[in-house]
C-alpha positions as CSV (number, residue, x, y, z in Angstrom):
1,M,-20.5,-23.1,1.6
2,N,-21.7,-26.7,1.7
3,M,-21.3,-29.3,-1.1
4,E,-24.8,-28.7,-2.5
5,E,-24.0,-25.0,-3.1
6,Y,-20.4,-25.8,-4.4
7,L,-21.8,-28.1,-7.1
8,K,-24.2,-25.3,-8.1
9,V,-21.4,-22.7,-8.5
10,R,-18.3,-24.6,-9.4
11,N,-18.7,-24.0,-13.2
12,L,-19.3,-20.3,-13.0
13,T,-16.7,-17.9,-14.4
14,Y,-14.8,-15.7,-11.9
15,L,-17.0,-12.7,-12.6
16,E,-20.2,-14.7,-12.5
17,Y,-19.2,-16.0,-9.1
18,C,-18.4,-12.5,-7.9
19,D,-21.9,-11.5,-8.9
20,Y,-23.4,-14.5,-7.2
21,L,-21.6,-13.7,-3.9
22,Q,-22.6,-10.0,-4.1
23,D,-26.2,-11.2,-4.5
24,K,-25.8,-13.5,-1.6
25,Y,-24.0,-11.1,0.9
26,G,-24.4,-7.7,-0.6
27,I,-21.7,-5.3,-1.8
28,G,-19.1,-3.7,0.5
29,L,-20.4,-1.9,3.6
30,A,-17.8,0.7,2.8
31,D,-14.8,1.2,0.6
32,Y,-12.0,-1.2,1.6
33,M,-9.5,1.7,1.9
34,T,-9.8,5.3,2.7
35,K,-8.8,8.0,0.2
36,S,-5.3,7.9,1.6
37,F,-5.1,4.1,0.9
38,N,-5.3,3.1,4.6
39,S,-7.4,0.1,5.6
40,N,-11.0,0.9,6.5
41,S,-12.4,-1.2,9.3
42,K,-15.9,-0.3,8.4
43,C,-15.6,-2.6,5.3
44,K,-14.8,-5.7,7.3
45,R,-17.3,-8.5,8.2
46,T,-15.2,-10.9,10.2
47,K,-17.9,-10.9,12.9
48,D,-20.0,-12.7,10.3
49,G,-17.2,-15.0,9.4
50,L,-16.6,-13.3,6.1
51,F,-13.6,-12.0,4.2
52,A,-13.7,-8.8,2.1
53,H,-12.3,-9.9,-1.3
54,H,-11.3,-7.4,-4.0
55,K,-13.1,-8.2,-7.2
56,M,-10.3,-6.7,-9.2
57,E,-7.8,-9.3,-8.1
58,D,-8.2,-10.9,-11.4
59,H,-6.2,-7.9,-12.7
60,A,-3.5,-7.5,-10.0
61,I,-2.4,-9.1,-6.7
62,M,-2.4,-8.0,-3.1
63,L,-4.9,-5.2,-3.4
64,S,-5.4,-5.2,0.4
65,V,-1.8,-4.1,0.9
66,K,-1.2,-0.4,0.6
67,K,2.0,-0.5,-1.4
68,Y,0.4,-2.6,-4.0
69,A,-3.0,-0.8,-3.9
70,L,-1.3,2.5,-4.6
71,L,-0.2,1.2,-8.0
72,H,-3.8,1.0,-9.2
73,P,-7.0,3.1,-9.4
74,F,-8.7,4.0,-6.1
75,E,-12.0,2.7,-7.6
76,W,-10.6,-0.8,-7.2
77,Q,-11.1,-0.2,-3.5
78,S,-14.7,1.0,-3.8
79,K,-17.4,-0.9,-2.0
80,E,-18.9,-1.9,-5.3
81,N,-15.8,-3.9,-6.0
82,I,-15.8,-5.7,-2.7
83,V,-17.1,-9.3,-2.6
84,Y,-17.8,-10.9,0.8
85,C,-17.1,-14.6,1.1
86,D,-16.4,-17.4,3.6
87,Y,-13.1,-19.2,3.7
88,L,-14.1,-21.8,1.1
89,E,-15.7,-19.3,-1.1
90,H,-12.5,-17.2,-0.9
91,L,-10.5,-20.2,-2.0
92,L,-12.9,-20.9,-5.0
93,L,-12.6,-17.2,-6.0
94,H,-8.9,-17.5,-6.2
95,V,-9.1,-20.8,-8.1
96,L,-11.4,-19.2,-10.6
97,I,-9.0,-16.2,-11.0
98,C,-6.3,-18.7,-12.0
99,K,-8.7,-20.1,-14.6
100,Y,-10.2,-16.8,-15.7
101,P,-7.5,-14.0,-15.3
102,A,-8.5,-10.6,-16.8
103,P,-7.2,-10.2,-20.3
104,D,-5.6,-6.9,-19.3
105,K,-4.1,-8.2,-16.1
106,D,-0.8,-6.9,-14.8
107,P,1.7,-8.9,-16.9
108,M,4.1,-9.2,-14.0
109,S,1.5,-10.9,-11.7
110,E,0.4,-14.5,-11.5
111,V,-3.1,-13.4,-10.3
112,G,-5.0,-15.8,-8.1
113,L,-2.2,-18.2,-7.5
114,G,-0.5,-16.6,-4.5
115,G,-3.8,-16.4,-2.6
116,V,-4.3,-20.1,-3.1
117,I,-0.7,-21.3,-2.4
118,N,0.6,-18.8,0.1
119,F,-2.4,-17.9,2.3
120,I,-5.7,-19.8,2.0
121,V,-4.5,-23.4,1.5
122,P,-1.9,-23.2,4.3
123,E,-4.4,-22.0,6.8
124,L,-7.1,-24.4,5.8
125,N,-4.6,-27.3,5.9
126,D,-4.0,-26.4,9.6
127,L,-7.7,-26.0,10.3
128,Y,-8.7,-29.3,8.9
129,S,-5.8,-31.0,10.7
130,G,-7.0,-29.8,14.1
131,W,-5.5,-26.4,14.7
132,E,-7.7,-24.1,16.8
133,T,-7.0,-20.4,16.8
134,S,-7.2,-18.1,19.9
135,Q,-8.2,-15.1,17.8
136,E,-11.9,-14.4,18.0
137,W,-12.1,-12.9,14.5
138,R,-10.4,-15.9,13.0
139,K,-12.6,-18.3,15.0
140,N,-15.6,-16.7,13.3
141,L,-14.1,-17.4,9.9
142,H,-13.2,-21.0,10.8
143,N,-16.5,-21.8,12.4
144,R,-18.3,-21.1,9.1
145,V,-16.4,-23.8,7.3
146,I,-15.1,-26.3,9.9
147,N,-17.7,-28.9,8.9
148,D,-17.1,-28.7,5.2
149,K,-13.8,-30.4,4.7
150,D,-15.4,-32.3,1.8
151,V,-15.9,-29.0,0.0
152,Y,-12.3,-28.0,0.6
153,L,-11.0,-31.2,-1.0
154,A,-13.4,-30.8,-3.9
155,I,-12.2,-27.2,-4.6
156,L,-8.6,-28.4,-4.4
157,K,-9.5,-31.2,-6.9
158,Q,-10.9,-28.5,-9.2
159,F,-7.7,-26.4,-8.8
160,I,-5.5,-29.4,-9.6
161,D,-7.5,-30.5,-12.6
162,E,-8.1,-27.1,-14.1
163,Y,-4.8,-25.3,-13.4
164,A,-2.1,-27.0,-11.3
165,R,-1.6,-30.1,-13.4
166,D,-1.4,-28.2,-16.7
167,Y,1.3,-25.9,-15.3
168,G,3.4,-28.7,-13.9
169,M,2.9,-27.8,-10.3
170,P,4.5,-30.3,-7.9
171,K,1.9,-31.8,-5.5
172,E,4.1,-30.8,-2.6
173,K,3.1,-27.2,-3.3
174,L,-0.1,-28.0,-1.4
175,H,1.9,-29.5,1.5
176,S,1.8,-26.4,3.7
177,S,1.1,-24.9,7.1
178,F,0.4,-21.3,7.8
179,N,1.3,-21.5,11.5
180,N,4.4,-23.8,11.4
181,S,6.8,-20.9,10.9
182,F,5.3,-19.1,13.9
183,G,6.0,-22.1,16.1
184,I,2.3,-22.4,17.2
185,W,1.6,-25.5,15.0
186,S,3.7,-28.3,13.5
187,I,3.4,-29.2,9.8
188,R,3.8,-32.8,11.0
189,N,0.2,-32.6,12.2
190,N,-1.0,-32.1,8.6
191,Q,0.5,-35.3,7.2
192,E,-2.8,-37.3,7.2
193,L,-4.5,-34.4,5.3
194,F,-1.6,-34.2,2.9
195,K,-2.2,-37.9,2.0
196,E,-5.8,-37.1,1.2
197,I,-4.7,-34.1,-1.0
198,D,-2.1,-36.3,-2.8
199,D,-4.9,-38.7,-3.7
200,L,-6.7,-35.8,-5.6
201,W,-3.9,-35.9,-8.2
202,R,-4.7,-39.4,-9.3
């Protein structure tokens, strides 16, 4: 997603953005999980640099993980409820979930937030600080967004202004690295990017 497209979609609701992306990429190639709630590789499009996102994640978290998926209807895994997206589109989806959670969401879940804080931001912080993966499927995902750091910062600015600031989130929550804990990257390499992210809070 480039900046021109981001500016066009940034004010959509979560469900409107899901519809937009399904128009752009199509619905799932297959159900995300089999009837026994095991992952279905036929659904994935990492060769195209795209994630398969569960539309119903505005209701509950971690729907790609069997033990969580089992708590909810199988139809949430259906191909009609799969939204393909690149890394930045995936981040925006989760930012919009934070802003537009389903009224009947799981009361024990802070939907959207974990995807932003625990998974997407840490990896994009590493990517935009120079980390290069050796995994081919991950390279495909990274290559789609590597030249769009400006969009990454714009989405983080939206997250800060429309969610994080109101909930008193400390800015250090965005100071993260996905790979530091695995010993294949040092969070010290992300310090310059963290300064740019801190500037978004002003």
